[in-house]
mmCIF entry with sequence, helices, sheets and N, C-alpha, C, O atoms, coordinates in Angstrom:
data_MODEL
# 
_entry.id   MODEL 
# 
_entity.id                         1 
_entity.type                       polymer 
_entity.pdbx_number_of_molecules   1 
# 
_entity_poly.entity_id                      1 
_entity_poly.type                           'polypeptide(L)' 
_entity_poly.nstd_linkage                   no 
_entity_poly.nstd_monomer                   no 
_entity_poly.pdbx_seq_one_letter_code       MWGPLFGLAGMATTRLTLWSLGLAVWLLRRPGGWAVLAVAALVGVKLLPQK 
_entity_poly.pdbx_seq_one_letter_code_can   MWGPLFGLAGMATTRLTLWSLGLAVWLLRRPGGWAVLAVAALVGVKLLPQK 
_entity_poly.pdbx_strand_id                 A 
# 
loop_
_entity_poly_seq.entity_id 
_entity_poly_seq.num 
_entity_poly_seq.mon_id 
_entity_poly_seq.hetero 
1 1  MET n 
1 2  TRP n 
1 3  GLY n 
1 4  PRO n 
1 5  LEU n 
1 6  PHE n 
1 7  GLY n 
1 8  LEU n 
1 9  ALA n 
1 10 GLY n 
1 11 MET n 
1 12 ALA n 
1 13 THR n 
1 14 THR n 
1 15 ARG n 
1 16 LEU n 
1 17 THR n 
1 18 LEU n 
1 19 TRP n 
1 20 SER n 
1 21 LEU n 
1 22 GLY n 
1 23 LEU n 
1 24 ALA n 
1 25 VAL n 
1 26 TRP n 
1 27 LEU n 
1 28 LEU n 
1 29 ARG n 
1 30 ARG n 
1 31 PRO n 
1 32 GLY n 
1 33 GLY n 
1 34 TRP n 
1 35 ALA n 
1 36 VAL n 
1 37 LEU n 
1 38 ALA n 
1 39 VAL n 
1 40 ALA n 
1 41 ALA n 
1 42 LEU n 
1 43 VAL n 
1 44 GLY n 
1 45 VAL n 
1 46 LYS n 
1 47 LEU n 
1 48 LEU n 
1 49 PRO n 
1 50 GLN n 
1 51 LYS n 
# 
_struct_asym.id          A 
_struct_asym.entity_id   1 
# 
loop_
_struct_conf.conf_type_id 
_struct_conf.id 
_struct_conf.pdbx_PDB_helix_id 
_struct_conf.beg_label_comp_id 
_struct_conf.beg_label_asym_id 
_struct_conf.beg_label_seq_id 
_struct_conf.pdbx_beg_PDB_ins_code 
_struct_conf.end_label_comp_id 
_struct_conf.end_label_asym_id 
_struct_conf.end_label_seq_id 
_struct_conf.pdbx_end_PDB_ins_code 
_struct_conf.beg_auth_comp_id 
_struct_conf.beg_auth_asym_id 
_struct_conf.beg_auth_seq_id 
_struct_conf.end_auth_comp_id 
_struct_conf.end_auth_asym_id 
_struct_conf.end_auth_seq_id 
_struct_conf.pdbx_PDB_helix_class 
_struct_conf.details 
_struct_conf.pdbx_PDB_helix_length 
HELX_P HELX_P1 AA1 GLY A 3  ? ARG A 29 ? GLY A 3  ARG A 29 1 ? 27 
HELX_P HELX_P2 AA2 GLY A 33 ? LEU A 47 ? GLY A 33 LEU A 47 1 ? 15 
# 
_struct_conf_type.id          HELX_P 
_struct_conf_type.criteria    ? 
_struct_conf_type.reference   ? 
# 
loop_
_atom_site.group_PDB 
_atom_site.id 
_atom_site.type_symbol 
_atom_site.label_atom_id 
_atom_site.label_alt_id 
_atom_site.label_comp_id 
_atom_site.label_asym_id 
_atom_site.label_entity_id 
_atom_site.label_seq_id 
_atom_site.pdbx_PDB_ins_code 
_atom_site.Cartn_x 
_atom_site.Cartn_y 
_atom_site.Cartn_z 
_atom_site.occupancy 
_atom_site.B_iso_or_equiv 
_atom_site.pdbx_formal_charge 
_atom_site.auth_seq_id 
_atom_site.auth_comp_id 
_atom_site.auth_asym_id 
_atom_site.auth_atom_id 
_atom_site.pdbx_PDB_model_num 
ATOM 1   N N  . MET A 1 1  ? -36.908 81.163 76.974 1.00 0.00 ? 1  MET A N  1 
ATOM 2   C CA . MET A 1 1  ? -37.033 80.413 75.753 1.00 0.00 ? 1  MET A CA 1 
ATOM 3   C C  . MET A 1 1  ? -37.331 78.920 76.013 1.00 0.00 ? 1  MET A C  1 
ATOM 4   O O  . MET A 1 1  ? -38.137 78.302 75.317 1.00 0.00 ? 1  MET A O  1 
ATOM 5   N N  . TRP A 1 2  ? -36.668 78.373 77.017 1.00 0.00 ? 2  TRP A N  1 
ATOM 6   C CA . TRP A 1 2  ? -36.864 76.953 77.320 1.00 0.00 ? 2  TRP A CA 1 
ATOM 7   C C  . TRP A 1 2  ? -38.059 76.701 78.241 1.00 0.00 ? 2  TRP A C  1 
ATOM 8   O O  . TRP A 1 2  ? -38.519 75.565 78.362 1.00 0.00 ? 2  TRP A O  1 
ATOM 9   N N  . GLY A 1 3  ? -38.555 77.738 78.882 1.00 0.00 ? 3  GLY A N  1 
ATOM 10  C CA . GLY A 1 3  ? -39.684 77.585 79.805 1.00 0.00 ? 3  GLY A CA 1 
ATOM 11  C C  . GLY A 1 3  ? -40.904 76.929 79.207 1.00 0.00 ? 3  GLY A C  1 
ATOM 12  O O  . GLY A 1 3  ? -41.426 75.972 79.777 1.00 0.00 ? 3  GLY A O  1 
ATOM 13  N N  . PRO A 1 4  ? -41.383 77.424 78.051 1.00 0.00 ? 4  PRO A N  1 
ATOM 14  C CA . PRO A 1 4  ? -42.564 76.781 77.457 1.00 0.00 ? 4  PRO A CA 1 
ATOM 15  C C  . PRO A 1 4  ? -42.328 75.314 77.074 1.00 0.00 ? 4  PRO A C  1 
ATOM 16  O O  . PRO A 1 4  ? -43.228 74.483 77.194 1.00 0.00 ? 4  PRO A O  1 
ATOM 17  N N  . LEU A 1 5  ? -41.130 75.009 76.622 1.00 0.00 ? 5  LEU A N  1 
ATOM 18  C CA . LEU A 1 5  ? -40.832 73.606 76.265 1.00 0.00 ? 5  LEU A CA 1 
ATOM 19  C C  . LEU A 1 5  ? -40.872 72.694 77.480 1.00 0.00 ? 5  LEU A C  1 
ATOM 20  O O  . LEU A 1 5  ? -41.439 71.602 77.445 1.00 0.00 ? 5  LEU A O  1 
ATOM 21  N N  . PHE A 1 6  ? -40.249 73.175 78.568 1.00 0.00 ? 6  PHE A N  1 
ATOM 22  C CA . PHE A 1 6  ? -40.279 72.381 79.803 1.00 0.00 ? 6  PHE A CA 1 
ATOM 23  C C  . PHE A 1 6  ? -41.687 72.285 80.353 1.00 0.00 ? 6  PHE A C  1 
ATOM 24  O O  . PHE A 1 6  ? -42.076 71.254 80.902 1.00 0.00 ? 6  PHE A O  1 
ATOM 25  N N  . GLY A 1 7  ? -42.451 73.353 80.207 1.00 0.00 ? 7  GLY A N  1 
ATOM 26  C CA . GLY A 1 7  ? -43.857 73.311 80.650 1.00 0.00 ? 7  GLY A CA 1 
ATOM 27  C C  . GLY A 1 7  ? -44.673 72.287 79.877 1.00 0.00 ? 7  GLY A C  1 
ATOM 28  O O  . GLY A 1 7  ? -45.442 71.528 80.468 1.00 0.00 ? 7  GLY A O  1 
ATOM 29  N N  . LEU A 1 8  ? -44.511 72.264 78.568 1.00 0.00 ? 8  LEU A N  1 
ATOM 30  C CA . LEU A 1 8  ? -45.229 71.286 77.758 1.00 0.00 ? 8  LEU A CA 1 
ATOM 31  C C  . LEU A 1 8  ? -44.772 69.857 78.069 1.00 0.00 ? 8  LEU A C  1 
ATOM 32  O O  . LEU A 1 8  ? -45.591 68.941 78.143 1.00 0.00 ? 8  LEU A O  1 
ATOM 33  N N  . ALA A 1 9  ? -43.462 69.675 78.249 1.00 0.00 ? 9  ALA A N  1 
ATOM 34  C CA . ALA A 1 9  ? -42.958 68.336 78.580 1.00 0.00 ? 9  ALA A CA 1 
ATOM 35  C C  . ALA A 1 9  ? -43.510 67.874 79.942 1.00 0.00 ? 9  ALA A C  1 
ATOM 36  O O  . ALA A 1 9  ? -43.896 66.716 80.100 1.00 0.00 ? 9  ALA A O  1 
ATOM 37  N N  . GLY A 1 10 ? -43.542 68.782 80.907 1.00 0.00 ? 10 GLY A N  1 
ATOM 38  C CA . GLY A 1 10 ? -44.080 68.435 82.211 1.00 0.00 ? 10 GLY A CA 1 
ATOM 39  C C  . GLY A 1 10 ? -45.567 68.113 82.163 1.00 0.00 ? 10 GLY A C  1 
ATOM 40  O O  . GLY A 1 10 ? -46.033 67.187 82.827 1.00 0.00 ? 10 GLY A O  1 
ATOM 41  N N  . MET A 1 11 ? -46.300 68.877 81.381 1.00 0.00 ? 11 MET A N  1 
ATOM 42  C CA . MET A 1 11 ? -47.735 68.612 81.233 1.00 0.00 ? 11 MET A CA 1 
ATOM 43  C C  . MET A 1 11 ? -47.979 67.269 80.565 1.00 0.00 ? 11 MET A C  1 
ATOM 44  O O  . MET A 1 11 ? -48.877 66.532 80.970 1.00 0.00 ? 11 MET A O  1 
ATOM 45  N N  . ALA A 1 12 ? -47.185 66.940 79.538 1.00 0.00 ? 12 ALA A N  1 
ATOM 46  C CA . ALA A 1 12 ? -47.346 65.667 78.856 1.00 0.00 ? 12 ALA A CA 1 
ATOM 47  C C  . ALA A 1 12 ? -47.019 64.500 79.796 1.00 0.00 ? 12 ALA A C  1 
ATOM 48  O O  . ALA A 1 12 ? -47.692 63.470 79.783 1.00 0.00 ? 12 ALA A O  1 
ATOM 49  N N  . THR A 1 13 ? -45.972 64.682 80.611 1.00 0.00 ? 13 THR A N  1 
ATOM 50  C CA . THR A 1 13 ? -45.617 63.635 81.549 1.00 0.00 ? 13 THR A CA 1 
ATOM 51  C C  . THR A 1 13 ? -46.695 63.416 82.582 1.00 0.00 ? 13 THR A C  1 
ATOM 52  O O  . THR A 1 13 ? -47.014 62.279 82.930 1.00 0.00 ? 13 THR A O  1 
ATOM 53  N N  . THR A 1 14 ? -47.262 64.517 83.079 1.00 0.00 ? 14 THR A N  1 
ATOM 54  C CA . THR A 1 14 ? -48.336 64.412 84.065 1.00 0.00 ? 14 THR A CA 1 
ATOM 55  C C  . THR A 1 14 ? -49.574 63.737 83.465 1.00 0.00 ? 14 THR A C  1 
ATOM 56  O O  . THR A 1 14 ? -50.202 62.905 84.119 1.00 0.00 ? 14 THR A O  1 
ATOM 57  N N  . ARG A 1 15 ? -49.919 64.085 82.248 1.00 0.00 ? 15 ARG A N  1 
ATOM 58  C CA . ARG A 1 15 ? -51.081 63.459 81.611 1.00 0.00 ? 15 ARG A CA 1 
ATOM 59  C C  . ARG A 1 15 ? -50.843 61.964 81.388 1.00 0.00 ? 15 ARG A C  1 
ATOM 60  O O  . ARG A 1 15 ? -51.751 61.159 81.600 1.00 0.00 ? 15 ARG A O  1 
ATOM 61  N N  . LEU A 1 16 ? -49.646 61.586 80.966 1.00 0.00 ? 16 LEU A N  1 
ATOM 62  C CA . LEU A 1 16 ? -49.332 60.176 80.752 1.00 0.00 ? 16 LEU A CA 1 
ATOM 63  C C  . LEU A 1 16 ? -49.379 59.408 82.063 1.00 0.00 ? 16 LEU A C  1 
ATOM 64  O O  . LEU A 1 16 ? -49.897 58.292 82.108 1.00 0.00 ? 16 LEU A O  1 
ATOM 65  N N  . THR A 1 17 ? -48.843 59.994 83.134 1.00 0.00 ? 17 THR A N  1 
ATOM 66  C CA . THR A 1 17 ? -48.866 59.331 84.437 1.00 0.00 ? 17 THR A CA 1 
ATOM 67  C C  . THR A 1 17 ? -50.276 59.136 84.938 1.00 0.00 ? 17 THR A C  1 
ATOM 68  O O  . THR A 1 17 ? -50.616 58.053 85.414 1.00 0.00 ? 17 THR A O  1 
ATOM 69  N N  . LEU A 1 18 ? -51.116 60.171 84.843 1.00 0.00 ? 18 LEU A N  1 
ATOM 70  C CA . LEU A 1 18 ? -52.505 60.047 85.317 1.00 0.00 ? 18 LEU A CA 1 
ATOM 71  C C  . LEU A 1 18 ? -53.288 59.063 84.441 1.00 0.00 ? 18 LEU A C  1 
ATOM 72  O O  . LEU A 1 18 ? -54.114 58.314 84.963 1.00 0.00 ? 18 LEU A O  1 
ATOM 73  N N  . TRP A 1 19 ? -53.054 59.047 83.142 1.00 0.00 ? 19 TRP A N  1 
ATOM 74  C CA . TRP A 1 19 ? -53.713 58.094 82.269 1.00 0.00 ? 19 TRP A CA 1 
ATOM 75  C C  . TRP A 1 19 ? -53.324 56.666 82.672 1.00 0.00 ? 19 TRP A C  1 
ATOM 76  O O  . TRP A 1 19 ? -54.184 55.788 82.750 1.00 0.00 ? 19 TRP A O  1 
ATOM 77  N N  . SER A 1 20 ? -52.027 56.434 82.927 1.00 0.00 ? 20 SER A N  1 
ATOM 78  C CA . SER A 1 20 ? -51.574 55.101 83.340 1.00 0.00 ? 20 SER A CA 1 
ATOM 79  C C  . SER A 1 20 ? -52.190 54.692 84.678 1.00 0.00 ? 20 SER A C  1 
ATOM 80  O O  . SER A 1 20 ? -52.575 53.535 84.850 1.00 0.00 ? 20 SER A O  1 
ATOM 81  N N  . LEU A 1 21 ? -52.288 55.625 85.622 1.00 0.00 ? 21 LEU A N  1 
ATOM 82  C CA . LEU A 1 21 ? -52.887 55.320 86.906 1.00 0.00 ? 21 LEU A CA 1 
ATOM 83  C C  . LEU A 1 21 ? -54.354 54.991 86.739 1.00 0.00 ? 21 LEU A C  1 
ATOM 84  O O  . LEU A 1 21 ? -54.861 54.065 87.373 1.00 0.00 ? 21 LEU A O  1 
ATOM 85  N N  . GLY A 1 22 ? -55.036 55.731 85.901 1.00 0.00 ? 22 GLY A N  1 
ATOM 86  C CA . GLY A 1 22 ? -56.473 55.450 85.658 1.00 0.00 ? 22 GLY A CA 1 
ATOM 87  C C  . GLY A 1 22 ? -56.651 54.066 85.018 1.00 0.00 ? 22 GLY A C  1 
ATOM 88  O O  . GLY A 1 22 ? -57.578 53.335 85.368 1.00 0.00 ? 22 GLY A O  1 
ATOM 89  N N  . LEU A 1 23 ? -55.778 53.715 84.098 1.00 0.00 ? 23 LEU A N  1 
ATOM 90  C CA . LEU A 1 23 ? -55.850 52.425 83.465 1.00 0.00 ? 23 LEU A CA 1 
ATOM 91  C C  . LEU A 1 23 ? -55.604 51.298 84.478 1.00 0.00 ? 23 LEU A C  1 
ATOM 92  O O  . LEU A 1 23 ? -56.278 50.268 84.448 1.00 0.00 ? 23 LEU A O  1 
ATOM 93  N N  . ALA A 1 24 ? -54.635 51.506 85.367 1.00 0.00 ? 24 ALA A N  1 
ATOM 94  C CA . ALA A 1 24 ? -54.335 50.509 86.409 1.00 0.00 ? 24 ALA A CA 1 
ATOM 95  C C  . ALA A 1 24 ? -55.517 50.312 87.347 1.00 0.00 ? 24 ALA A C  1 
ATOM 96  O O  . ALA A 1 24 ? -55.861 49.183 87.696 1.00 0.00 ? 24 ALA A O  1 
ATOM 97  N N  . VAL A 1 25 ? -56.128 51.404 87.748 1.00 0.00 ? 25 VAL A N  1 
ATOM 98  C CA . VAL A 1 25 ? -57.291 51.294 88.657 1.00 0.00 ? 25 VAL A CA 1 
ATOM 99  C C  . VAL A 1 25 ? -58.428 50.579 87.956 1.00 0.00 ? 25 VAL A C  1 
ATOM 100 O O  . VAL A 1 25 ? -59.094 49.726 88.543 1.00 0.00 ? 25 VAL A O  1 
ATOM 101 N N  . TRP A 1 26 ? -58.650 50.933 86.687 1.00 0.00 ? 26 TRP A N  1 
ATOM 102 C CA . TRP A 1 26 ? -59.707 50.286 85.906 1.00 0.00 ? 26 TRP A CA 1 
ATOM 103 C C  . TRP A 1 26 ? -59.468 48.760 85.805 1.00 0.00 ? 26 TRP A C  1 
ATOM 104 O O  . TRP A 1 26 ? -60.388 47.958 85.961 1.00 0.00 ? 26 TRP A O  1 
ATOM 105 N N  . LEU A 1 27 ? -58.201 48.394 85.538 1.00 0.00 ? 27 LEU A N  1 
ATOM 106 C CA . LEU A 1 27 ? -57.887 46.965 85.387 1.00 0.00 ? 27 LEU A CA 1 
ATOM 107 C C  . LEU A 1 27 ? -58.055 46.233 86.724 1.00 0.00 ? 27 LEU A C  1 
ATOM 108 O O  . LEU A 1 27 ? -58.507 45.089 86.750 1.00 0.00 ? 27 LEU A O  1 
ATOM 109 N N  . LEU A 1 28 ? -57.697 46.884 87.821 1.00 0.00 ? 28 LEU A N  1 
ATOM 110 C CA . LEU A 1 28 ? -57.807 46.250 89.123 1.00 0.00 ? 28 LEU A CA 1 
ATOM 111 C C  . LEU A 1 28 ? -59.266 45.993 89.489 1.00 0.00 ? 28 LEU A C  1 
ATOM 112 O O  . LEU A 1 28 ? -59.548 45.072 90.255 1.00 0.00 ? 28 LEU A O  1 
ATOM 113 N N  . ARG A 1 29 ? -60.185 46.770 88.967 1.00 0.00 ? 29 ARG A N  1 
ATOM 114 C CA . ARG A 1 29 ? -61.592 46.603 89.277 1.00 0.00 ? 29 ARG A CA 1 
ATOM 115 C C  . ARG A 1 29 ? -62.241 45.538 88.423 1.00 0.00 ? 29 ARG A C  1 
ATOM 116 O O  . ARG A 1 29 ? -63.366 45.133 88.715 1.00 0.00 ? 29 ARG A O  1 
ATOM 117 N N  . ARG A 1 30 ? -61.586 45.071 87.389 1.00 0.00 ? 30 ARG A N  1 
ATOM 118 C CA . ARG A 1 30 ? -62.159 44.076 86.494 1.00 0.00 ? 30 ARG A CA 1 
ATOM 119 C C  . ARG A 1 30 ? -61.632 42.674 86.919 1.00 0.00 ? 30 ARG A C  1 
ATOM 120 O O  . ARG A 1 30 ? -60.528 42.562 87.451 1.00 0.00 ? 30 ARG A O  1 
ATOM 121 N N  . PRO A 1 31 ? -62.425 41.630 86.678 1.00 0.00 ? 31 PRO A N  1 
ATOM 122 C CA . PRO A 1 31 ? -61.975 40.278 87.008 1.00 0.00 ? 31 PRO A CA 1 
ATOM 123 C C  . PRO A 1 31 ? -60.744 39.909 86.178 1.00 0.00 ? 31 PRO A C  1 
ATOM 124 O O  . PRO A 1 31 ? -60.779 40.007 84.952 1.00 0.00 ? 31 PRO A O  1 
ATOM 125 N N  . GLY A 1 32 ? -59.677 39.495 86.817 1.00 0.00 ? 32 GLY A N  1 
ATOM 126 C CA . GLY A 1 32 ? -58.490 39.114 86.112 1.00 0.00 ? 32 GLY A CA 1 
ATOM 127 C C  . GLY A 1 32 ? -57.583 40.274 85.737 1.00 0.00 ? 32 GLY A C  1 
ATOM 128 O O  . GLY A 1 32 ? -56.511 40.064 85.167 1.00 0.00 ? 32 GLY A O  1 
ATOM 129 N N  . GLY A 1 33 ? -57.991 41.473 86.043 1.00 0.00 ? 33 GLY A N  1 
ATOM 130 C CA . GLY A 1 33 ? -57.191 42.647 85.650 1.00 0.00 ? 33 GLY A CA 1 
ATOM 131 C C  . GLY A 1 33 ? -55.866 42.732 86.414 1.00 0.00 ? 33 GLY A C  1 
ATOM 132 O O  . GLY A 1 33 ? -54.872 43.250 85.904 1.00 0.00 ? 33 GLY A O  1 
ATOM 133 N N  . TRP A 1 34 ? -55.873 42.208 87.659 1.00 0.00 ? 34 TRP A N  1 
ATOM 134 C CA . TRP A 1 34 ? -54.635 42.196 88.428 1.00 0.00 ? 34 TRP A CA 1 
ATOM 135 C C  . TRP A 1 34 ? -53.577 41.362 87.722 1.00 0.00 ? 34 TRP A C  1 
ATOM 136 O O  . TRP A 1 34 ? -52.386 41.660 87.812 1.00 0.00 ? 34 TRP A O  1 
ATOM 137 N N  . ALA A 1 35 ? -54.011 40.308 87.014 1.00 0.00 ? 35 ALA A N  1 
ATOM 138 C CA . ALA A 1 35 ? -53.029 39.425 86.319 1.00 0.00 ? 35 ALA A CA 1 
ATOM 139 C C  . ALA A 1 35 ? -52.355 40.193 85.175 1.00 0.00 ? 35 ALA A C  1 
ATOM 140 O O  . ALA A 1 35 ? -51.165 40.013 84.916 1.00 0.00 ? 35 ALA A O  1 
ATOM 141 N N  . VAL A 1 36 ? -53.132 41.055 84.488 1.00 0.00 ? 36 VAL A N  1 
ATOM 142 C CA . VAL A 1 36 ? -52.576 41.849 83.425 1.00 0.00 ? 36 VAL A CA 1 
ATOM 143 C C  . VAL A 1 36 ? -51.532 42.798 83.966 1.00 0.00 ? 36 VAL A C  1 
ATOM 144 O O  . VAL A 1 36 ? -50.472 42.979 83.369 1.00 0.00 ? 36 VAL A O  1 
ATOM 145 N N  . LEU A 1 37 ? -51.836 43.405 85.101 1.00 0.00 ? 37 LEU A N  1 
ATOM 146 C CA . LEU A 1 37 ? -50.872 44.331 85.737 1.00 0.00 ? 37 LEU A CA 1 
ATOM 147 C C  . LEU A 1 37 ? -49.621 43.571 86.209 1.00 0.00 ? 37 LEU A C  1 
ATOM 148 O O  . LEU A 1 37 ? -48.505 44.078 86.094 1.00 0.00 ? 37 LEU A O  1 
ATOM 149 N N  . ALA A 1 38 ? -49.812 42.359 86.738 1.00 0.00 ? 38 ALA A N  1 
ATOM 150 C CA . ALA A 1 38 ? -48.671 41.563 87.184 1.00 0.00 ? 38 ALA A CA 1 
ATOM 151 C C  . ALA A 1 38 ? -47.759 41.190 86.029 1.00 0.00 ? 38 ALA A C  1 
ATOM 152 O O  . ALA A 1 38 ? -46.536 41.267 86.144 1.00 0.00 ? 38 ALA A O  1 
ATOM 153 N N  . VAL A 1 39 ? -48.351 40.790 84.926 1.00 0.00 ? 39 VAL A N  1 
ATOM 154 C CA . VAL A 1 39 ? -47.535 40.426 83.730 1.00 0.00 ? 39 VAL A CA 1 
ATOM 155 C C  . VAL A 1 39 ? -46.831 41.682 83.203 1.00 0.00 ? 39 VAL A C  1 
ATOM 156 O O  . VAL A 1 39 ? -45.661 41.620 82.825 1.00 0.00 ? 39 VAL A O  1 
ATOM 157 N N  . ALA A 1 40 ? -47.518 42.797 83.175 1.00 0.00 ? 40 ALA A N  1 
ATOM 158 C CA . ALA A 1 40 ? -46.894 44.031 82.699 1.00 0.00 ? 40 ALA A CA 1 
ATOM 159 C C  . ALA A 1 40 ? -45.706 44.422 83.569 1.00 0.00 ? 40 ALA A C  1 
ATOM 160 O O  . ALA A 1 40 ? -44.673 44.856 83.059 1.00 0.00 ? 40 ALA A O  1 
ATOM 161 N N  . ALA A 1 41 ? -45.859 44.264 84.908 1.00 0.00 ? 41 ALA A N  1 
ATOM 162 C CA . ALA A 1 41 ? -44.763 44.578 85.808 1.00 0.00 ? 41 ALA A CA 1 
ATOM 163 C C  . ALA A 1 41 ? -43.592 43.629 85.599 1.00 0.00 ? 41 ALA A C  1 
ATOM 164 O O  . ALA A 1 41 ? -42.443 44.068 85.603 1.00 0.00 ? 41 ALA A O  1 
ATOM 165 N N  . LEU A 1 42 ? -43.857 42.329 85.417 1.00 0.00 ? 42 LEU A N  1 
ATOM 166 C CA . LEU A 1 42 ? -42.790 41.371 85.207 1.00 0.00 ? 42 LEU A CA 1 
ATOM 167 C C  . LEU A 1 42 ? -42.057 41.635 83.881 1.00 0.00 ? 42 LEU A C  1 
ATOM 168 O O  . LEU A 1 42 ? -40.830 41.540 83.828 1.00 0.00 ? 42 LEU A O  1 
ATOM 169 N N  . VAL A 1 43 ? -42.787 41.961 82.830 1.00 0.00 ? 43 VAL A N  1 
ATOM 170 C CA . VAL A 1 43 ? -42.147 42.273 81.556 1.00 0.00 ? 43 VAL A CA 1 
ATOM 171 C C  . VAL A 1 43 ? -41.344 43.550 81.685 1.00 0.00 ? 43 VAL A C  1 
ATOM 172 O O  . VAL A 1 43 ? -40.239 43.627 81.147 1.00 0.00 ? 43 VAL A O  1 
ATOM 173 N N  . GLY A 1 44 ? -41.862 44.568 82.388 1.00 0.00 ? 44 GLY A N  1 
ATOM 174 C CA . GLY A 1 44 ? -41.105 45.790 82.590 1.00 0.00 ? 44 GLY A CA 1 
ATOM 175 C C  . GLY A 1 44 ? -39.822 45.574 83.332 1.00 0.00 ? 44 GLY A C  1 
ATOM 176 O O  . GLY A 1 44 ? -38.800 46.169 82.991 1.00 0.00 ? 44 GLY A O  1 
ATOM 177 N N  . VAL A 1 45 ? -39.850 44.722 84.359 1.00 0.00 ? 45 VAL A N  1 
ATOM 178 C CA . VAL A 1 45 ? -38.637 44.460 85.133 1.00 0.00 ? 45 VAL A CA 1 
ATOM 179 C C  . VAL A 1 45 ? -37.648 43.667 84.265 1.00 0.00 ? 45 VAL A C  1 
ATOM 180 O O  . VAL A 1 45 ? -36.439 43.885 84.344 1.00 0.00 ? 45 VAL A O  1 
ATOM 181 N N  . LYS A 1 46 ? -38.150 42.771 83.458 1.00 0.00 ? 46 LYS A N  1 
ATOM 182 C CA . LYS A 1 46 ? -37.281 41.956 82.592 1.00 0.00 ? 46 LYS A CA 1 
ATOM 183 C C  . LYS A 1 46 ? -36.559 42.808 81.553 1.00 0.00 ? 46 LYS A C  1 
ATOM 184 O O  . LYS A 1 46 ? -35.416 42.519 81.198 1.00 0.00 ? 46 LYS A O  1 
ATOM 185 N N  . LEU A 1 47 ? -37.228 43.866 81.059 1.00 0.00 ? 47 LEU A N  1 
ATOM 186 C CA . LEU A 1 47 ? -36.656 44.707 80.044 1.00 0.00 ? 47 LEU A CA 1 
ATOM 187 C C  . LEU A 1 47 ? -35.708 45.772 80.576 1.00 0.00 ? 47 LEU A C  1 
ATOM 188 O O  . LEU A 1 47 ? -34.986 46.396 79.798 1.00 0.00 ? 47 LEU A O  1 
ATOM 189 N N  . LEU A 1 48 ? -35.696 45.992 81.892 1.00 0.00 ? 48 LEU A N  1 
ATOM 190 C CA . LEU A 1 48 ? -34.761 46.964 82.458 1.00 0.00 ? 48 LEU A CA 1 
ATOM 191 C C  . LEU A 1 48 ? -33.347 46.478 82.311 1.00 0.00 ? 48 LEU A C  1 
ATOM 192 O O  . LEU A 1 48 ? -33.111 45.281 82.474 1.00 0.00 ? 48 LEU A O  1 
ATOM 193 N N  . PRO A 1 49 ? -32.396 47.324 82.017 1.00 0.00 ? 49 PRO A N  1 
ATOM 194 C CA . PRO A 1 49 ? -30.998 46.889 81.877 1.00 0.00 ? 49 PRO A CA 1 
ATOM 195 C C  . PRO A 1 49 ? -30.441 46.443 83.214 1.00 0.00 ? 49 PRO A C  1 
ATOM 196 O O  . PRO A 1 49 ? -30.718 47.049 84.249 1.00 0.00 ? 49 PRO A O  1 
ATOM 197 N N  . GLN A 1 50 ? -29.666 45.394 83.185 1.00 0.00 ? 50 GLN A N  1 
ATOM 198 C CA . GLN A 1 50 ? -29.038 44.844 84.388 1.00 0.00 ? 50 GLN A CA 1 
ATOM 199 C C  . GLN A 1 50 ? -27.610 45.404 84.478 1.00 0.00 ? 50 GLN A C  1 
ATOM 200 O O  . GLN A 1 50 ? -26.901 45.490 83.476 1.00 0.00 ? 50 GLN A O  1 
ATOM 201 N N  . LYS A 1 51 ? -27.202 45.783 85.706 1.00 0.00 ? 51 LYS A N  1 
ATOM 202 C CA . LYS A 1 51 ? -25.848 46.320 85.864 1.00 0.00 ? 51 LYS A CA 1 
ATOM 203 C C  . LYS A 1 51 ? -24.976 45.303 86.543 1.00 0.00 ? 51 LYS A C  1 
ATOM 204 O O  . LYS A 1 51 ? -23.793 45.557 86.772 1.00 0.00 ? 51 LYS A O  1 
# 
């Protein structure tokens, strides 16, 4: 019963990961794209909960 749900969740996660990787590669190939990735990484680290 849970197999198809886990399968769909895994497929969605894989597609999201590959889409994000493709976007990162595309940005790195553009002038100034590395800065966008750097800002995104800094914002992501800032939003993580601190323990």
